[in-house]
C-alpha positions in Angstrom: -30.9 -2.9 -5.6 -31.7 -1.9 -2.0 -29.3 -4.5 -0.7 -26.5 -3.2 -3.0 -27.1 0.3 -1.7 -26.8 -0.8 1.9 -23.6 -2.7 1.0 -22.1 0.4 -0.7 -23.2 2.7 2.1 -21.7 0.5 4.8 -18.4 0.3 2.8 -18.4 4.1 2.3 -18.8 4.8 6.0 -16.1 2.3 6.8 -13.5 3.9 4.5 -14.4 7.5 5.7 -14.1 6.4 9.4 -10.8 4.7 8.5 -9.5 7.7 6.6 -10.2 10.0 9.5 -9.3 7.9 12.5 -7.1 5.2 10.9 -4.9 7.6 8.9 -5.2 11.2 10.0 -5.6 10.9 13.8 -4.3 7.4 14.3 -1.0 8.4 15.9 -2.7 11.0 18.1 -5.2 8.6 19.6 -4.6 6.2 22.5 -6.3 3.3 20.8 -3.8 1.7 18.3 -6.0 -1.1 17.1 -8.4 0.9 14.9 -6.9 -0.6 11.7 -7.2 -4.2 12.9 -10.7 -3.6 14.2 -11.8 -2.1 10.8 -10.2 -4.9 8.8 -12.0 -7.4 11.0 -15.2 -5.6 10.4 -14.5 -5.6 6.7 -13.9 -9.4 6.8 -17.1 -10.0 8.7 -19.1 -7.9 6.2 -17.5 -9.9 3.4 -18.5 -13.2 5.0 -22.0 -11.9 5.7 -22.5 -10.9 2.1 -21.0 -14.1 0.7 -23.3 -16.2 2.9 -26.4 -14.2 1.8 -25.4 -14.3 -1.9 -25.1 -10.5 -2.0 -21.7 -10.5 -3.8 -21.4 -9.4 -7.4 -17.7 -10.1 -7.7 -16.7 -13.0 -9.9 -16.1 -16.3 -8.1 -12.3 -16.4 -8.7 -12.0 -13.4 -6.4 -13.6 -15.4 -3.6 -11.2 -18.3 -4.4 -8.3 -15.9 -4.1 -9.4 -15.1 -0.6 -9.6 -18.8 0.3 -6.1 -19.3 -1.2 -4.8 -16.4 0.9 -6.2 -17.9 4.1 -4.8 -21.3 3.2 -1.3 -19.8 2.7 -1.6 -17.8 5.9 -2.6 -20.9 7.9 0.3 -22.9 6.4 2.8 -20.2 7.5 1.2 -19.8 10.9 1.4 -23.6 11.5 4.9 -23.7 10.1 6.0 -20.9 12.4 4.5 -22.6 15.4 6.2 -26.0 14.5 9.7 -24.5 14.0 9.1 -22.2 17.1 10.3 -19.1 15.2 9.5 -17.1 18.4 7.2 -17.3 21.4 3.6 -18.2 20.5 2.3 -14.7 21.3 4.8 -13.1 18.9 4.0 -15.5 16.1 0.3 -15.0 16.4 0.4 -11.2 16.7 2.9 -10.9 13.8 0.9 -13.2 11.6 -2.1 -10.9 12.0 0.0 -7.9 11.1 1.4 -9.6 8.0 -2.0 -10.8 6.6 -3.8 -7.5 7.3 -3.0 -5.6 4.0 -3.9 -8.7 1.9 -7.2 -9.2 3.8 -8.0 -5.5 3.2 -7.4 -5.9 -0.5 -9.2 -9.2 -1.1 -12.2 -8.4 1.0 -12.7 -5.1 -0.9 -12.3 -6.9 -4.2 -15.0 -9.4 -3.1 -17.4 -6.8 -1.8 -17.0 -5.1 -5.2 -18.1 -1.6 -3.9 -19.4 1.1 -6.1 -19.0 4.6 -4.6 -21.7 6.9 -5.8 -21.3 10.3 -7.2 -22.9 11.8 -4.1 -20.5 9.8 -1.9 -17.5 11.0 -3.9 -18.5 14.6 -3.3 -18.4 14.0 0.4 -15.1 12.1 0.0 -13.6 15.0 -2.0 -14.7 17.5 0.7 -13.1 15.3 3.5 -9.9 15.0 1.4 -9.6 18.8 0.9 -10.2 19.4 4.6 -7.7 16.8 5.5 -5.1 18.3 3.1 -5.6 21.8 4.6 -5.3 20.4 8.2 -2.0 18.6 7.3 -0.8 21.9 5.7 -1.6 23.9 8.9 0.1 21.3 11.1 3.2 21.3 8.8 3.4 25.1 8.9 3.2 25.1 12.7 6.4 23.1 12.8 8.0 19.9 14.1 6.4 20.1 17.6 2.9 19.9 16.1 3.9 17.3 13.5 5.2 15.1 16.2 2.0 15.7 18.3 -0.3 14.6 15.5 1.8 12.2 13.4 4.7 11.2 15.8 7.2 11.6 13.0 7.4 13.4 9.7 7.5 10.2 7.6 3.9 9.5 8.6 2.9 13.0 7.7 4.3 12.3 4.2 2.2 9.1 3.9 -0.9 10.8 5.3 -0.8 13.7 2.8 -0.2 11.2 0.0 -3.3 9.2 0.9 -5.5 12.3 1.2 -4.2 13.6 -2.1 -4.9 10.3 -3.8 -8.4 10.3 -2.3 -9.0 13.7 -3.7 -7.9 12.6 -7.1 -10.1 9.5 -6.9 -13.2 11.4 -5.9 -12.8 14.2 -8.5 -13.6 14.4 -12.2 -11.0 13.1 -14.5 -9.5 16.3 -16.1 -6.2 18.2 -16.1 -7.4 20.6 -13.5 -7.9 17.7 -11.0 -4.4 16.4 -11.9 -2.9 19.8 -11.2 -4.7 20.1 -7.8 -3.6 16.6 -6.9 0.1 17.5 -7.5 -0.4 20.8 -5.6 -2.0 19.0 -2.6 0.8 16.3 -2.7 3.4 19.1 -2.5 2.5 19.6 1.1 4.5 16.5 1.7 7.8 18.4 1.1 7.4 19.6 4.7 8.3 16.0 5.8 11.8 16.4 4.2 11.7 12.6 3.5 13.7 11.2 0.5 11.0 8.5 -0.1 8.4 11.2 -0.5 10.6 13.0 -3.1 10.8 9.7 -5.0 7.0 9.2 -5.0 6.5 12.9 -6.0 8.6 12.4 -9.1 6.7 9.3 -10.0 3.3 11.1 -9.5 4.5 14.1 -11.4 5.6 11.9 -14.3 2.5 9.7 -14.5 -0.2 12.3 -13.7 1.1 15.3 -15.6 4.1 14.6 -17.9 3.3 11.1 -19.3 -0.4 10.6 -18.8 -0.6 7.7 -21.2 1.9 5.7 -19.1 1.3 1.9 -19.1 3.6 -0.4 -17.0 4.7 -3.2 -19.3 7.8 -5.3 -19.9 8.6 -3.4 -23.1 11.3 -0.9 -24.0 8.7 1.9 -24.6 7.4 1.5 -21.1 10.6 0.7 -19.3 12.6 3.6 -20.7 10.6 6.3 -18.9 10.6 4.0 -15.9 14.4 4.0 -15.8 14.4 7.8 -16.3 12.2 8.1 -13.2 14.6 5.8 -11.2 17.6 7.9 -12.3 15.9 11.2 -11.3 14.9 9.7 -7.9 18.4 8.5 -7.2 19.8 11.9 -8.0 17.3 13.6 -5.7 17.8 11.2 -2.9 21.5 10.3 -3.3 22.4 12.0 0.0 20.1 9.8 2.0 21.0 6.7 -0.1 24.7 7.4 0.5 24.2 8.0 4.2 22.2 4.8 4.9 23.3 2.3 2.4 26.9 3.2 1.4 28.5 5.0 4.4 26.3 3.2 6.8 27.3 -0.2 5.4 31.0 0.2 5.0 32.2 0.0 8.6 31.0 -3.2 10.4 31.3 -1.7 13.8 29.2 1.3 12.8 26.6 -0.5 10.7 23.3 1.3 10.5 20.1 -0.6 11.3 18.6 -0.5 7.8 21.5 -1.8 5.8 22.1 -4.3 8.6 18.5 -5.7 8.2 19.0 -6.0 4.4 22.3 -7.8 4.9 20.7 -10.1 7.5 17.8 -10.8 5.3 20.1 -11.8 2.5 22.0 -14.2 4.8 18.8 -15.8 6.0 17.5 -16.3 2.4 20.8 -17.8 1.5 21.0 -20.3 4.3 17.5 -20.9 5.7 15.0 -23.3 4.1 12.7 -22.0 1.3 9.9 -21.2 3.7 11.9 -18.7 5.7 12.4 -18.1 9.4 8.7 -17.9 10.3 6.4 -15.2 11.7 7.8 -13.0 14.5 11.4 -13.8 13.8 13.0 -11.0 11.8 12.6 -7.3 10.8 9.1 -6.9 12.2 7.7 -5.1 15.2 6.9 -8.2 17.2 10.2 -9.8 16.5 11.6 -6.8 18.6 8.9 -6.8 21.3 9.6 -10.5 21.9 13.2 -10.3 21.0 14.0 -12.9 18.4 17.2 -14.9 18.9 18.0 -14.5 15.2 19.4 -11.0 15.8 22.1 -12.5 18.1 22.7 -15.4 15.7 23.4 -12.9 12.9 25.5 -10.7 15.1 23.0 -7.8 14.8 22.2 -7.5 18.5 24.9 -4.8 19.1 23.6 -2.4 16.4 21.8 0.8 17.6 18.1 0.3 17.3 18.4 -3.5 17.1 19.6 -4.3 20.6 17.5 -6.1 23.2 15.4 -3.4 25.0 15.9 -0.9 22.2 14.4 -2.2 18.9 13.2 1.2 17.6 14.6 0.5 14.1 13.7 -3.3 13.9 10.9 -2.7 11.5 12.6 0.2 9.6 11.8 -1.4 6.2 9.3 -3.9 4.9 11.4 -5.8 2.3 13.8 -7.4 4.8 10.9 -8.9 6.7 10.2 -11.1 3.6 13.0 -13.3 4.9 10.4 -14.6 7.3 8.5 -16.3 4.5 11.6 -17.3 2.5 12.0 -17.7 -1.3 8.6 -19.3 -1.6 6.9 -16.4 0.1 8.9 -13.9 -1.9 7.7 -15.6 -5.1 4.1 -15.4 -3.9 4.6 -11.8 -3.1 5.9 -11.0 -6.6 3.0 -13.0 -8.1 0.5 -11.0 -6.1 1.8 -7.7 -7.5 2.4 -9.0 -11.0 -1.2 -10.2 -11.1 -2.5 -6.8 -10.1 -0.4 -5.0 -12.7 -1.5 -7.6 -15.4 -5.1 -7.2 -14.6 -4.9 -3.4 -14.7 -3.1 -3.6 -18.1 -5.7 -6.0 -19.4 -8.5 -3.6 -18.4 -6.7 -0.6 -19.7 -5.9 -2.2 -23.1 -9.5 -2.0 -24.3 -9.4 1.8 -24.0 -6.4 2.1 -26.4 -4.5 5.4 -25.7 -7.2 7.0 -23.5 -6.3 8.4 -20.1 -8.2 6.4 -17.6 -8.0 7.8 -14.1 -8.5 4.5 -12.3 -5.6 3.0 -14.1 -3.4 5.9 -13.2 -4.4 5.5 -9.6 -3.6 1.8 -9.6 -0.1 2.5 -10.9 0.5 5.3 -8.4 -0.5 3.1 -5.5 1.7 0.2 -6.7 4.6 2.6 -6.9 3.7 4.0 -3.5 3.8 0.6 -1.8 7.1 -0.3 -3.6 8.9 3.0 -2.6 7.6 2.8 1.0 8.6 -0.8 1.4 12.3 0.0 0.8 12.6 2.3 3.8 9.5 1.8 6.0 7.0 -0.9 7.1 4.0 1.2 5.9 2.7 -1.9 4.0 1.8 -3.7 7.3 0.9 -0.6 9.3 -2.5 1.2 9.5 -1.9 3.3 6.4 -0.8 0.3 4.4 -4.1 -1.5 4.9 -6.0 1.6 3.8 -3.8 1.9 0.7 -4.7 -1.7 -0.2 -8.4 -0.9 0.3 -8.2 2.0 -2.1 -6.1 0.0 -4.5 -8.8 -2.6 -4.6 -11.5 0.1 -5.1 -9.6 1.6 -8.1 -9.1 -1.9 -9.6 -12.8 -2.8 -9.2 -13.8 0.5 -10.8 -11.4 -0.1 -13.6 -12.8 -3.6 -14.1 -16.3 -2.3 -14.0 -15.5 0.2 -16.8 -13.8 -2.6 -18.7 -16.8 -4.9 -18.5 -19.2 -2.1 -19.5 -16.9 -1.2 -22.4 -16.8 -4.7 -23.7 -20.5 -5.3 -23.4 -21.4 -1.9 -24.8 -19.0 -2.2 -27.7 -20.5 -5.5 -28.6 -24.1 -4.1 -28.5 -23.6 -0.7 -30.1 -20.2 -0.6 -31.8 -19.4 2.7 -30.1 -15.9 4.0 -30.9 -13.4 4.4 -28.2 -13.5 8.2 -28.4 -17.3 8.4 -28.1 -17.2 6.0 -25.1 -14.4 8.1 -23.5 -16.5 11.3 -23.8 -19.4 9.5 -22.1 -17.4 8.1 -19.2 -15.4 11.3 -18.6 -18.7 13.2 -18.3 -19.9 10.7 -15.7 
């Protein structure tokens, strides 16, 4: 029990440090490798606990990590063999690409349990963080750029702090209302992607709290309604970037150009893609990849040699690096997460389970962000994956307790719900 307390305490301090310095003040600090350092520490802790048999997570989760490392090593070796870019670009980009997956699987293996006392501290930190972001937003663009560099990162930061508040608070309607209120600070960012996530959050947390993501008409109908509302709210930006910005070849914008380039690469390259450091990633711009010239994208503003500010403007185009095989693996990864969450949620019938709601919110957050930003492979993306894993392990823990407790006592769903909500 003492060992478990130490493990949970170390993990708690790690996520608090990450939340403050890896999310809130990351862009304002000179050191830009906080996320890599903390993920490395998380990996070392995972290895340490595995070696000392101090892991409570089921064995398949450890096998998932080994499979991830095997896939990573294959693509790294493949990239080096085909010389997708210079070795430095390949290695650095490979670290960037594996970072969110390592964050997720290491957390799943550590199987942390954040205590009620720790959640109180986490809730306080979240509230202070939200208030700080609100003050910065009110002060104006000058201060937003000083702390967050750009408003899109403010939107992601307020989303993360709002989610952390929701996670660390009691599961009731008041908490849901406060979550939406805190999330509303993100409107200062004036970002279309934030509007999209806000609609999703409003729908799942307040309007349709029994939401379950399944391939069924009952589940997909509200999902399509959400998409329609998002398109209506963000049509101006969609039209600007993807319709007007893609019509005239000579004036093609970077984002639609990257999607068009990714489609071409997936159509003509081998099924394993162009390799790490080759397309639509930060290091493919730092060590300018020849693919941009081959595709005729080297004349586009933000994609030219010496000015690659928009080269990693979206995550999804970068999947061309891993090809059809990699995309299939990516889809399997997210499908597995949703399937697990649905399996755990199913035993609670129509109850509102906060952890399930959070898992769905974070899945949608990654999906929306990946269309127009590379958040998934950045510092905030790795933290999102850590919290996603925490919510999923909490949900699994409730599921296992529910199954074992039901077998022993025959408690009804409603009685169990009353007990868990009080906790």
